[in-house]
C-alpha positions in Angstrom: -12.0 -22.6 18.0 -8.9 -24.6 17.0 -8.1 -22.7 14.0 -9.2 -20.7 11.1 -8.3 -20.5 7.3 -8.5 -17.1 5.7 -8.3 -16.5 2.0 -5.3 -14.5 1.0 -5.6 -11.2 -0.8 -8.0 -9.7 1.5 -7.5 -6.8 3.8 -7.4 -9.2 6.7 -5.0 -12.1 5.8 -4.6 -13.4 9.3 -6.9 -13.6 12.4 -5.6 -11.0 15.0 -3.5 -12.6 17.7 -3.2 -15.9 15.9 -0.2 -17.7 15.0 0.2 -18.5 11.3 0.7 -22.2 10.7 1.1 -22.4 7.0 -0.7 -21.9 3.7 -3.0 -24.2 1.4 -3.3 -23.4 -2.3 -6.4 -24.7 -4.2 -5.3 -27.0 -6.9 -8.2 -25.9 -9.1 -7.9 -22.1 -9.0 -4.8 -21.3 -7.1 -6.4 -19.3 -4.3 -4.4 -19.4 -1.2 -5.6 -19.7 2.5 -3.6 -19.0 5.6 -4.1 -21.6 8.3 -3.9 -19.8 11.8 -4.2 -21.1 15.4 -4.7 -19.4 18.7 -1.2 -19.2 20.1 -1.8 -21.2 23.3 -3.0 -24.3 21.2 -0.9 -23.9 18.1 0.0 -27.5 16.8 1.8 -28.2 13.6 0.4 -31.8 13.4 -3.1 -30.4 13.7 -2.3 -27.8 11.2 -1.3 -30.6 8.8 -4.6 -32.5 9.3 -6.5 -29.3 8.9 -4.8 -28.5 5.6 -5.7 -32.0 4.2 -9.3 -31.3 5.3 -9.3 -27.9 3.7 -7.9 -29.3 0.4 -10.9 -31.7 0.3 -13.4 -28.8 1.0 -11.9 -26.6 -1.8 -12.1 -29.5 -4.3 -15.8 -30.2 -3.3 -16.6 -26.4 -3.6 -15.4 -26.5 -7.4 -17.3 -29.7 -8.0 -20.4 -28.0 -6.8 -19.7 -24.7 -8.6 -19.4 -22.9 -5.3 -17.1 -19.9 -4.6 -14.5 -20.2 -1.8 -15.5 -18.4 1.4 -13.2 -15.7 2.7 -12.9 -17.5 6.1 -13.5 -21.0 7.3 -13.5 -22.3 10.8 -11.3 -25.5 10.9 -12.2 -28.7 12.6 -10.3 -30.1 15.5 -8.6 -32.8 13.6 
């Protein structure tokens, strides 16, 4: 796994042992997701690409009237 996005406001806001790489906010509803990487492969350039991917996913969920998941595994961008 190269990263995970966890919706903020839950009991678990970050994956245990992972390094926080930033936050993405949904433009439609304002929900925030914390992007985290395993410390041995933490990469800010990858996190930026994953953030753009996540923004697209969040937009598509609104277009499909789907709720945001609590956690998403991020692709290796």
